[in-house]
FIMAR-493920 format. One record per residue (C-alpha): residue number from 1; residue in three letters; x negated, y negated, z negated. Coordinates in nm, 2 decimals. Example, Ala and Ser with C-alpha at 12.3 -4.5 7.8 and 13.67 -1.06 7.14 Angstrom:
% residues 2
<1, ALA, <-1.23, 0.45, -0.78>>
<2, SER, <-1.37, 0.11, -0.71>>
This chain:
% residues 411
<1, MET, <-5.66, 7.11, -14.57>>
<2, ARG, <-5.74, 6.97, -14.91>>
<3, THR, <-5.74, 7.18, -15.22>>
<4, ILE, <-5.64, 7.03, -15.56>>
<5, THR, <-5.69, 7.21, -15.89>>
<6, LEU, <-5.37, 7.21, -16.10>>
<7, TYR, <-5.41, 7.13, -16.47>>
<8, ARG, <-5.15, 7.19, -16.74>>
<9, SER, <-5.18, 6.91, -17.00>>
<10, ALA, <-5.04, 6.93, -17.35>>
<11, HIS, <-4.96, 6.55, -17.32>>
<12, TYR, <-4.67, 6.62, -17.08>>
<13, SER, <-4.33, 6.75, -17.20>>
<14, ARG, <-4.22, 7.09, -17.08>>
<15, SER, <-3.93, 6.94, -16.89>>
<16, ILE, <-4.15, 6.75, -16.64>>
<17, LEU, <-4.43, 7.00, -16.60>>
<18, PRO, <-4.25, 7.18, -16.30>>
<19, LEU, <-4.22, 6.84, -16.12>>
<20, LEU, <-4.59, 6.76, -16.19>>
<21, VAL, <-4.70, 7.10, -16.05>>
<22, LEU, <-4.48, 7.05, -15.75>>
<23, ILE, <-4.64, 6.71, -15.67>>
<24, ALA, <-4.99, 6.85, -15.71>>
<25, VAL, <-4.93, 7.15, -15.49>>
<26, ALA, <-4.75, 6.95, -15.23>>
<27, LEU, <-5.06, 6.73, -15.21>>
<28, SER, <-5.28, 7.03, -15.17>>
<29, PHE, <-5.09, 7.16, -14.87>>
<30, GLY, <-5.10, 6.82, -14.70>>
<31, SER, <-4.85, 6.66, -14.47>>
<32, ALA, <-4.66, 6.99, -14.40>>
<33, MET, <-4.52, 6.97, -14.75>>
<34, ALA, <-4.37, 6.62, -14.71>>
<35, GLN, <-4.10, 6.73, -14.48>>
<36, GLU, <-3.84, 6.82, -14.75>>
<37, ALA, <-3.81, 6.71, -15.11>>
<38, PRO, <-3.95, 6.97, -15.36>>
<39, VAL, <-3.70, 7.17, -15.56>>
<40, SER, <-3.77, 7.21, -15.94>>
<41, ASN, <-3.57, 7.48, -16.12>>
<42, PRO, <-3.53, 7.54, -16.49>>
<43, TYR, <-3.61, 7.88, -16.66>>
<44, ASN, <-3.24, 7.97, -16.72>>
<45, PRO, <-2.99, 7.97, -16.42>>
<46, PRO, <-2.66, 7.79, -16.44>>
<47, GLN, <-2.44, 8.09, -16.37>>
<48, GLU, <-2.37, 8.41, -16.57>>
<49, THR, <-2.58, 8.72, -16.50>>
<50, LYS, <-2.43, 8.95, -16.23>>
<51, HIS, <-2.45, 9.33, -16.29>>
<52, ILE, <-2.44, 9.60, -16.02>>
<53, GLN, <-2.45, 9.97, -16.05>>
<54, LEU, <-2.60, 10.21, -15.79>>
<55, GLU, <-2.47, 10.56, -15.70>>
<56, GLU, <-2.70, 10.80, -15.53>>
<57, ILE, <-2.61, 10.92, -15.18>>
<58, TRP, <-2.92, 11.12, -15.07>>
<59, ARG, <-3.29, 11.15, -15.14>>
<60, ILE, <-3.60, 11.25, -14.95>>
<61, ASP, <-3.85, 11.42, -15.19>>
<62, GLU, <-4.06, 11.73, -15.23>>
<63, ASP, <-3.75, 11.95, -15.20>>
<64, SER, <-3.63, 11.80, -14.87>>
<65, GLU, <-3.67, 11.95, -14.53>>
<66, GLY, <-3.94, 11.80, -14.32>>
<67, PRO, <-4.29, 11.67, -14.41>>
<68, VAL, <-4.38, 11.63, -14.77>>
<69, LEU, <-4.42, 11.26, -14.85>>
<70, GLY, <-4.78, 11.15, -14.92>>
<71, LEU, <-4.77, 10.77, -15.00>>
<72, PRO, <-4.45, 10.62, -14.86>>
<73, THR, <-4.52, 10.24, -14.85>>
<74, ARG, <-4.26, 10.10, -14.61>>
<75, VAL, <-3.89, 10.18, -14.52>>
<76, VAL, <-3.70, 10.02, -14.24>>
<77, TRP, <-3.37, 10.10, -14.07>>
<78, ASP, <-3.22, 10.05, -13.72>>
<79, GLN, <-2.88, 9.94, -13.61>>
<80, GLU, <-2.76, 10.31, -13.60>>
<81, GLY, <-2.85, 10.34, -13.97>>
<82, ARG, <-3.15, 10.57, -13.91>>
<83, ILE, <-3.43, 10.54, -14.16>>
<84, TYR, <-3.80, 10.51, -14.07>>
<85, VAL, <-4.05, 10.59, -14.35>>
<86, LEU, <-4.42, 10.49, -14.32>>
<87, ASP, <-4.65, 10.74, -14.49>>
<88, ALA, <-4.98, 10.56, -14.54>>
<89, GLN, <-5.16, 10.88, -14.66>>
<90, LEU, <-5.06, 11.10, -14.36>>
<91, ASP, <-5.08, 10.82, -14.10>>
<92, GLN, <-4.73, 10.89, -13.96>>
<93, VAL, <-4.38, 10.75, -13.95>>
<94, ASN, <-4.10, 11.00, -14.04>>
<95, LEU, <-3.76, 10.94, -13.89>>
<96, TYR, <-3.44, 11.04, -14.07>>
<97, SER, <-3.07, 11.03, -13.99>>
<98, PRO, <-2.83, 10.79, -14.18>>
<99, ASP, <-2.75, 11.08, -14.42>>
<100, GLY, <-3.12, 11.15, -14.49>>
<101, GLN, <-3.18, 11.45, -14.26>>
<102, PHE, <-3.53, 11.47, -14.11>>
<103, LEU, <-3.53, 11.41, -13.74>>
<104, GLU, <-3.90, 11.38, -13.63>>
<105, SER, <-4.24, 11.24, -13.70>>
<106, ARG, <-4.41, 10.98, -13.49>>
<107, TYR, <-4.77, 10.85, -13.48>>
<108, ARG, <-5.08, 11.04, -13.59>>
<109, THR, <-5.43, 10.98, -13.71>>
<110, GLY, <-5.67, 10.85, -13.45>>
<111, ASP, <-5.78, 10.56, -13.23>>
<112, GLY, <-5.59, 10.64, -12.91>>
<113, PRO, <-5.24, 10.54, -12.79>>
<114, GLY, <-4.98, 10.61, -13.06>>
<115, GLU, <-5.26, 10.68, -13.32>>
<116, ILE, <-5.33, 10.48, -13.64>>
<117, ARG, <-5.57, 10.45, -13.93>>
<118, ASN, <-5.52, 10.28, -14.26>>
<119, PRO, <-5.16, 10.17, -14.19>>
<120, VAL, <-5.03, 9.90, -14.42>>
<121, ASP, <-4.68, 9.82, -14.29>>
<122, LEU, <-4.41, 9.91, -14.04>>
<123, ILE, <-4.21, 9.68, -13.81>>
<124, LEU, <-3.89, 9.77, -13.63>>
<125, PHE, <-3.81, 9.56, -13.32>>
<126, SER, <-3.46, 9.48, -13.20>>
<127, ASP, <-3.50, 9.71, -12.89>>
<128, GLY, <-3.57, 10.01, -13.12>>
<129, SER, <-3.94, 10.01, -13.07>>
<130, THR, <-4.17, 10.04, -13.37>>
<131, GLY, <-4.50, 9.88, -13.46>>
<132, VAL, <-4.74, 10.01, -13.73>>
<133, LEU, <-4.98, 9.75, -13.87>>
<134, GLN, <-5.34, 9.86, -13.90>>
<135, GLU, <-5.53, 9.68, -14.18>>
<136, PHE, <-5.87, 9.64, -14.01>>
<137, PRO, <-5.94, 9.57, -13.74>>
<138, GLY, <-5.60, 9.40, -13.74>>
<139, LYS, <-5.37, 9.53, -13.47>>
<140, ILE, <-5.02, 9.66, -13.42>>
<141, VAL, <-4.98, 10.01, -13.26>>
<142, ARG, <-4.64, 10.02, -13.09>>
<143, LEU, <-4.41, 10.30, -12.97>>
<144, ASP, <-4.09, 10.27, -12.78>>
<145, ASN, <-3.76, 10.40, -12.91>>
<146, GLN, <-3.84, 10.74, -12.77>>
<147, GLY, <-4.18, 10.76, -12.93>>
<148, ASN, <-4.38, 10.67, -12.62>>
<149, PRO, <-4.69, 10.44, -12.65>>
<150, LEU, <-4.65, 10.07, -12.57>>
<151, PRO, <-4.93, 9.81, -12.53>>
<152, THR, <-5.10, 9.75, -12.86>>
<153, VAL, <-5.07, 9.40, -13.01>>
<154, LEU, <-5.42, 9.26, -13.09>>
<155, VAL, <-5.42, 8.98, -13.35>>
<156, GLY, <-5.56, 8.67, -13.18>>
<157, GLY, <-5.48, 8.80, -12.84>>
<158, SER, <-5.81, 8.98, -12.77>>
<159, GLN, <-6.03, 9.27, -12.89>>
<160, GLU, <-6.29, 9.03, -13.01>>
<161, LYS, <-6.06, 8.82, -13.23>>
<162, SER, <-5.87, 9.13, -13.35>>
<163, GLY, <-6.20, 9.27, -13.47>>
<164, SER, <-6.25, 8.99, -13.71>>
<165, ALA, <-5.89, 9.00, -13.84>>
<166, LEU, <-5.71, 9.20, -14.10>>
<167, LEU, <-5.34, 9.25, -14.16>>
<168, MET, <-5.14, 9.31, -14.48>>
<169, SER, <-4.77, 9.29, -14.39>>
<170, GLY, <-4.53, 9.20, -14.11>>
<171, ARG, <-4.17, 9.15, -14.00>>
<172, ALA, <-3.98, 9.13, -13.67>>
<173, VAL, <-3.68, 8.90, -13.66>>
<174, SER, <-3.47, 8.79, -13.36>>
<175, GLY, <-3.75, 8.88, -13.12>>
<176, GLN, <-4.01, 8.70, -13.32>>
<177, LEU, <-4.31, 8.86, -13.48>>
<178, TYR, <-4.43, 8.74, -13.83>>
<179, LEU, <-4.76, 8.85, -13.98>>
<180, ALA, <-4.95, 8.80, -14.30>>
<181, GLY, <-5.32, 8.86, -14.29>>
<182, GLY, <-5.66, 8.70, -14.26>>
<183, SER, <-5.94, 8.62, -14.02>>
<184, ARG, <-6.31, 8.57, -14.06>>
<185, GLN, <-6.44, 8.23, -13.96>>
<186, LYS, <-6.75, 8.01, -13.97>>
<187, ASN, <-6.77, 7.64, -14.01>>
<188, GLU, <-7.01, 7.40, -13.83>>
<189, ASN, <-7.28, 7.48, -14.09>>
<190, GLY, <-7.25, 7.86, -14.03>>
<191, GLU, <-7.09, 7.92, -14.36>>
<192, ALA, <-6.85, 8.22, -14.36>>
<193, SER, <-6.50, 8.20, -14.49>>
<194, MET, <-6.17, 8.38, -14.47>>
<195, ARG, <-5.85, 8.21, -14.34>>
<196, GLU, <-5.55, 8.38, -14.49>>
<197, PHE, <-5.21, 8.31, -14.32>>
<198, VAL, <-4.85, 8.38, -14.28>>
<199, SER, <-4.77, 8.30, -13.92>>
<200, ARG, <-4.54, 8.37, -13.63>>
<201, PHE, <-4.70, 8.54, -13.33>>
<202, ASN, <-4.59, 8.64, -12.98>>
<203, LEU, <-4.62, 9.00, -12.85>>
<204, SER, <-4.95, 8.91, -12.69>>
<205, GLY, <-5.10, 8.85, -13.03>>
<206, GLU, <-5.12, 8.47, -13.00>>
<207, GLU, <-5.04, 8.27, -13.31>>
<208, MET, <-4.74, 8.04, -13.23>>
<209, ARG, <-4.67, 7.87, -13.57>>
<210, CYS, <-4.84, 7.89, -13.91>>
<211, HIS, <-4.61, 7.88, -14.21>>
<212, MET, <-4.89, 7.90, -14.47>>
<213, GLU, <-5.26, 7.92, -14.47>>
<214, VAL, <-5.55, 7.92, -14.73>>
<215, GLN, <-5.92, 7.89, -14.67>>
<216, LYS, <-6.13, 8.10, -14.90>>
<217, PRO, <-6.51, 8.13, -14.92>>
<218, ARG, <-6.65, 8.47, -14.83>>
<219, ARG, <-6.73, 8.69, -15.13>>
<220, SER, <-7.11, 8.72, -15.19>>
<221, HIS, <-7.26, 9.06, -15.12>>
<222, GLY, <-7.27, 9.29, -15.43>>
<223, SER, <-7.03, 9.08, -15.64>>
<224, GLN, <-6.75, 9.26, -15.82>>
<225, LEU, <-6.42, 9.27, -15.64>>
<226, GLU, <-6.16, 9.04, -15.80>>
<227, GLU, <-5.79, 9.13, -15.78>>
<228, LYS, <-5.69, 8.77, -15.70>>
<229, ASP, <-5.94, 8.75, -15.42>>
<230, MET, <-5.84, 9.08, -15.27>>
<231, ILE, <-5.47, 9.02, -15.28>>
<232, ASN, <-5.34, 8.67, -15.23>>
<233, SER, <-4.98, 8.64, -15.34>>
<234, SER, <-4.87, 8.53, -14.99>>
<235, MET, <-5.01, 8.84, -14.83>>
<236, LEU, <-4.74, 9.07, -14.98>>
<237, ALA, <-4.47, 8.85, -15.14>>
<238, TRP, <-4.28, 8.69, -14.85>>
<239, ASP, <-3.98, 8.76, -14.63>>
<240, VAL, <-3.79, 8.63, -14.33>>
<241, SER, <-3.41, 8.60, -14.32>>
<242, PRO, <-3.20, 8.72, -14.02>>
<243, SER, <-3.20, 8.36, -13.88>>
<244, GLY, <-3.57, 8.30, -13.93>>
<245, ARG, <-3.58, 8.13, -14.26>>
<246, VAL, <-3.93, 8.21, -14.42>>
<247, ALA, <-4.01, 8.24, -14.79>>
<248, VAL, <-4.37, 8.27, -14.91>>
<249, ALA, <-4.51, 8.30, -15.26>>
<250, ILE, <-4.82, 8.07, -15.29>>
<251, ASP, <-4.96, 8.12, -15.64>>
<252, TRP, <-5.06, 8.39, -15.88>>
<253, GLU, <-4.96, 8.26, -16.22>>
<254, LYS, <-4.73, 7.97, -16.13>>
<255, TYR, <-4.38, 8.05, -16.01>>
<256, LEU, <-4.40, 7.88, -15.67>>
<257, PHE, <-4.29, 7.96, -15.32>>
<258, LEU, <-4.25, 7.78, -14.98>>
<259, LEU, <-3.92, 7.79, -14.81>>
<260, THR, <-3.92, 7.71, -14.43>>
<261, GLU, <-3.60, 7.65, -14.23>>
<262, PRO, <-3.55, 7.85, -13.90>>
<263, GLY, <-3.77, 7.71, -13.63>>
<264, GLY, <-4.04, 7.62, -13.88>>
<265, GLU, <-3.98, 7.24, -13.87>>
<266, ASN, <-3.87, 7.18, -14.23>>
<267, THR, <-4.05, 7.32, -14.53>>
<268, ARG, <-3.99, 7.26, -14.90>>
<269, LEU, <-4.18, 7.38, -15.21>>
<270, VAL, <-3.97, 7.56, -15.47>>
<271, ALA, <-4.08, 7.60, -15.84>>
<272, ARG, <-3.92, 7.75, -16.15>>
<273, GLU, <-4.02, 7.67, -16.51>>
<274, TYR, <-4.21, 7.98, -16.61>>
<275, LYS, <-4.48, 8.09, -16.85>>
<276, PRO, <-4.73, 8.35, -16.71>>
<277, LEU, <-4.71, 8.69, -16.87>>
<278, ARG, <-5.02, 8.85, -17.01>>
<279, ARG, <-5.08, 9.21, -16.91>>
<280, SER, <-5.12, 9.48, -17.18>>
<281, LYS, <-5.46, 9.65, -17.22>>
<282, GLU, <-5.29, 9.98, -17.13>>
<283, GLU, <-5.15, 9.84, -16.80>>
<284, ILE, <-5.49, 9.72, -16.69>>
<285, GLN, <-5.65, 10.05, -16.78>>
<286, LEU, <-5.39, 10.24, -16.58>>
<287, MET, <-5.46, 10.02, -16.27>>
<288, GLU, <-5.83, 10.08, -16.31>>
<289, SER, <-5.78, 10.45, -16.32>>
<290, MET, <-5.58, 10.44, -15.99>>
<291, THR, <-5.86, 10.25, -15.81>>
<292, GLY, <-6.16, 10.45, -15.93>>
<293, GLY, <-6.24, 10.27, -16.25>>
<294, GLY, <-6.43, 9.94, -16.27>>
<295, GLN, <-6.45, 9.87, -15.90>>
<296, ILE, <-6.19, 9.59, -15.92>>
<297, LYS, <-6.16, 9.33, -16.19>>
<298, PHE, <-5.79, 9.30, -16.26>>
<299, ALA, <-5.64, 8.97, -16.36>>
<300, GLU, <-5.55, 8.91, -16.72>>
<301, TYR, <-5.21, 8.77, -16.63>>
<302, ALA, <-4.96, 8.95, -16.41>>
<303, PRO, <-4.85, 8.76, -16.09>>
<304, SER, <-4.54, 8.56, -16.19>>
<305, ILE, <-4.37, 8.67, -15.87>>
<306, ALA, <-4.41, 9.05, -15.85>>
<307, ILE, <-4.63, 9.07, -15.54>>
<308, PHE, <-4.69, 9.45, -15.55>>
<309, GLN, <-4.31, 9.51, -15.52>>
<310, ARG, <-4.29, 9.26, -15.24>>
<311, GLY, <-4.11, 9.03, -15.48>>
<312, LEU, <-3.93, 8.80, -15.23>>
<313, GLN, <-3.63, 8.96, -15.04>>
<314, PHE, <-3.36, 8.79, -14.84>>
<315, ARG, <-3.00, 8.92, -14.86>>
<316, GLY, <-2.85, 8.76, -14.55>>
<317, ASP, <-2.95, 8.40, -14.47>>
<318, ASP, <-2.83, 8.22, -14.78>>
<319, GLU, <-2.94, 8.44, -15.07>>
<320, LEU, <-3.30, 8.51, -15.17>>
<321, LEU, <-3.39, 8.76, -15.44>>
<322, VAL, <-3.71, 8.70, -15.64>>
<323, LEU, <-3.85, 8.97, -15.87>>
<324, SER, <-4.06, 8.80, -16.15>>
<325, SER, <-4.31, 8.96, -16.38>>
<326, ARG, <-4.04, 8.96, -16.65>>
<327, GLY, <-3.79, 9.10, -16.41>>
<328, LYS, <-3.94, 9.44, -16.45>>
<329, ARG, <-4.04, 9.44, -16.81>>
<330, ASP, <-3.85, 9.45, -17.14>>
<331, LEU, <-3.52, 9.52, -16.96>>
<332, PRO, <-3.19, 9.65, -17.12>>
<333, ASP, <-3.14, 10.02, -17.12>>
<334, GLY, <-3.04, 10.15, -16.78>>
<335, VAL, <-3.15, 9.84, -16.59>>
<336, LEU, <-3.42, 9.90, -16.33>>
<337, ALA, <-3.48, 9.54, -16.22>>
<338, ARG, <-3.36, 9.18, -16.29>>
<339, TYR, <-3.38, 8.95, -15.99>>
<340, ASP, <-3.37, 8.57, -15.98>>
<341, VAL, <-3.11, 8.47, -15.72>>
<342, PHE, <-3.17, 8.16, -15.52>>
<343, ASP, <-2.96, 8.00, -15.25>>
<344, GLY, <-3.09, 7.92, -14.91>>
<345, GLN, <-3.20, 7.57, -15.02>>
<346, GLY, <-3.42, 7.70, -15.31>>
<347, HIS, <-3.18, 7.64, -15.60>>
<348, PHE, <-3.19, 7.90, -15.88>>
<349, LYS, <-2.83, 8.03, -15.93>>
<350, GLN, <-2.82, 8.34, -16.15>>
<351, TRP, <-2.98, 8.66, -16.26>>
<352, LEU, <-2.89, 8.99, -16.09>>
<353, GLU, <-2.94, 9.30, -16.30>>
<354, VAL, <-2.95, 9.64, -16.11>>
<355, GLU, <-2.84, 9.94, -16.32>>
<356, CYS, <-3.02, 10.25, -16.18>>
<357, GLU, <-3.26, 10.52, -16.29>>
<358, GLY, <-3.63, 10.48, -16.23>>
<359, ASP, <-3.95, 10.32, -16.34>>
<360, PRO, <-3.93, 9.94, -16.33>>
<361, MET, <-4.31, 9.90, -16.31>>
<362, SER, <-4.36, 10.12, -16.01>>
<363, ASP, <-4.04, 10.17, -15.81>>
<364, ARG, <-3.93, 9.93, -15.54>>
<365, LEU, <-3.57, 9.84, -15.44>>
<366, ILE, <-3.49, 9.74, -15.08>>
<367, PHE, <-3.14, 9.60, -15.02>>
<368, LEU, <-3.00, 9.71, -14.68>>
<369, PRO, <-2.72, 9.53, -14.50>>
<370, GLY, <-2.38, 9.60, -14.65>>
<371, ASP, <-2.36, 9.80, -14.98>>
<372, LYS, <-2.67, 10.03, -14.94>>
<373, VAL, <-2.99, 10.01, -15.14>>
<374, ILE, <-3.32, 10.21, -15.10>>
<375, ARG, <-3.54, 10.30, -15.39>>
<376, ILE, <-3.90, 10.40, -15.32>>
<377, ARG, <-4.01, 10.60, -15.62>>
<378, ARG, <-4.37, 10.53, -15.73>>
<379, PHE, <-4.41, 10.26, -15.47>>
<380, VAL, <-4.65, 10.04, -15.67>>
<381, ASP, <-4.86, 10.34, -15.78>>
<382, ALA, <-4.90, 10.44, -15.41>>
<383, LEU, <-4.99, 10.08, -15.31>>
<384, ILE, <-5.25, 10.03, -15.58>>
<385, THR, <-5.40, 10.37, -15.53>>
<386, SER, <-5.47, 10.28, -15.16>>
<387, PHE, <-5.71, 10.01, -15.29>>
<388, GLY, <-5.96, 10.25, -15.42>>
<389, PRO, <-6.07, 10.62, -15.47>>
<390, GLY, <-5.85, 10.69, -15.77>>
<391, GLY, <-5.53, 10.88, -15.75>>
<392, LEU, <-5.16, 10.87, -15.86>>
<393, PRO, <-5.15, 10.86, -16.24>>
<394, ALA, <-4.97, 11.12, -16.46>>
<395, THR, <-4.62, 11.02, -16.57>>
<396, GLU, <-4.42, 11.09, -16.88>>
<397, GLU, <-4.20, 11.33, -16.68>>
<398, GLU, <-4.36, 11.62, -16.50>>
<399, ASN, <-4.39, 11.64, -16.13>>
<400, VAL, <-4.26, 11.29, -16.05>>
<401, THR, <-4.37, 11.25, -15.69>>
<402, PRO, <-4.31, 10.97, -15.44>>
<403, ALA, <-3.96, 10.98, -15.30>>
<404, VAL, <-3.72, 10.77, -15.09>>
<405, ILE, <-3.37, 10.76, -15.24>>
<406, CYS, <-3.06, 10.59, -15.09>>
<407, TYR, <-2.78, 10.44, -15.31>>
<408, ARG, <-2.44, 10.28, -15.27>>
<409, ILE, <-2.35, 9.97, -15.47>>
<410, VAL, <-2.04, 10.08, -15.67>>
<411, LYS, <-1.99, 9.78, -15.90>>
């Protein structure tokens, strides 16, 4: 795979820059990008902004029955409407009824069957079984729908290969397993590197199809951790539609993502005209405090697609919601998020503004099938805190703790 550095030249007019970027990135990804014509979108969508309002149905917080939430980082739901919440601090999954009543906890800390350490994501399979992704060594610890242990999925298909792999996020769609992560490799000269990927796997842990991969040199010992090196956009900002269409963010400052049709045969590159947004000094200082201060060098510019809030999200097969860096900043009063709405072919249609309480910079919205929406309060705070020895920062309101809140779309 060739890598081509992208340059933005003042000699080119603004209108053709997205096209030039698309051509350069398509070349850098090789022949896989030549299957479908790239899609270049303007900054403003052609349709009027759509507004929806959310009405709270129930919430899980410090006053609810059942375990107190530590760091809720993933919420999934089954066909009966039951809610599964991964608590990355307590190494467990809490199960709730469709109306938010606590049912039971599954998993616990350890290395045996049904035990996990450093969980990063939660997968729900179509048969009702669950899988918790362990970051390193990369594996998926599974339980059946009654909470009994199932065989662990080892990334690469063996203990040896799993020991050199790490996982960041995953999905299970139509019996297929999709994972984002990385694996340590050495070339013929013995030079170490990290291969980062978003790929489809079978339940034996064998990679069946790669949707995106990047080769990165291994960080030298003792050098300061760089945010961009630690967290590639594609590791968090990606999703899979019910039919198997895959969308993956592929750049930090440029608004770019790959869109692959079900089956993985046809891939197109999608871009939107977008100027990177510079982070404020206060924002960087806040992130430093959550990770122990000075251990990580945070990027000057925010990722154009909001990777920390898992900024790509399908609603059905033909609608993709993208949360940009501006979609959570400088919003009208009462608006929690502004999403860019794309169709299934990568065309930017309109903005979607969601009116709801909350913190646009830290809360995450998850759209469930039908008219339900989940808000994870302090999601980004919890995620960034997991990268270092810091802690959840103070908020303007007292005692704002992590919570999972369910809403109904009323308008």
